[in-house]
C-alpha positions as CSV (number, residue, x, y, z in Angstrom):
1,L,-0.1,0.4,0.1
2,Q,3.3,2.4,1.1
3,R,4.6,1.6,-2.8
4,E,0.9,2.3,-4.3
5,K,1.1,5.6,-2.8
6,E,4.3,6.4,-3.5
7,I,3.8,5.4,-7.2
8,R,0.4,8.2,-7.2
9,S,2.9,10.9,-5.6
10,A,5.3,10.6,-8.2
11,V,2.7,10.4,-11.0
12,D,0.9,12.9,-10.0
13,E,4.2,15.5,-9.8
14,L,5.3,14.2,-13.1
15,A,2.4,14.9,-14.9
16,R,2.3,18.1,-13.0
17,L,6.0,18.7,-14.7
18,G,4.6,17.3,-17.9
19,D,1.8,20.2,-18.2
20,S,4.7,23.2,-17.7
21,P,5.4,24.5,-21.4
22,S,9.3,25.0,-21.0
23,L,11.3,23.6,-18.4
24,S,15.0,24.3,-16.3
25,V,17.5,21.4,-17.0
26,N,17.2,20.4,-13.3
27,E,13.1,19.7,-14.1
28,V,14.6,17.9,-16.6
29,L,16.3,16.0,-14.3
30,K,13.4,15.8,-12.0
31,I,11.3,13.9,-14.6
32,Q,14.1,11.5,-14.9
33,L,14.6,10.6,-11.3
34,L,10.6,10.2,-11.0
35,K,10.4,7.5,-13.2
36,Q,13.1,5.7,-11.8
37,T,11.0,6.1,-9.3
38,I,8.1,5.1,-10.7
39,V,10.0,1.7,-11.9
40,R,11.9,1.1,-9.0
41,N,8.5,0.8,-6.3
42,Y,6.8,-1.2,-9.3
43,D,9.4,-3.5,-8.7
44,E,9.2,-3.5,-5.3
45,A,6.0,-3.8,-5.1
46,L,6.1,-6.9,-7.4
47,N,8.7,-8.9,-5.5
48,I,6.5,-8.2,-2.6
49,A,3.5,-9.7,-4.3
50,Q,5.8,-12.5,-5.4
51,Q,6.4,-12.9,-1.7
52,T,2.9,-13.2,-0.5
53,G,2.6,-15.9,-3.3
54,D,-0.8,-14.8,-4.6
55,K,0.0,-15.4,-8.5
56,D,-3.3,-13.3,-9.1
57,L,-1.5,-10.3,-7.6
58,V,1.7,-10.9,-9.3
59,R,0.0,-11.1,-12.8
60,E,-1.8,-7.2,-12.0
61,Y,1.6,-6.0,-10.8
62,E,3.1,-7.1,-13.7
63,R,0.7,-5.6,-16.3
64,R,0.9,-2.3,-14.0
65,R,4.5,-2.0,-14.1
66,D,4.9,-3.1,-18.0
67,K,1.8,-0.8,-19.2
68,T,3.8,2.3,-17.0
69,V,7.1,1.2,-18.4
70,R,5.8,1.6,-21.9
71,A,4.2,5.0,-21.3
72,L,6.6,6.5,-19.6
73,Q,9.0,5.5,-22.6
74,M,6.5,7.5,-24.9
75,M,7.3,10.3,-23.1
76,K,8.3,13.4,-24.9
77,R,10.9,14.4,-22.2
């Protein structure tokens, strides 16, 4: 649950920065860091799900992580 909150928070911040027409170098770096944070949190959530042995939960987090990674790769910045 904590990972989910961290993911949502990072996604919200990423969306806010992504709406800006022009970004400073620091903001561009922050976007990269947020992307890494989102993926890392999904990886950690997936590891936790695997430890529970719940195959449905594992599949759900794999799906979410893969979908998120594809979306992040398609982002302009």
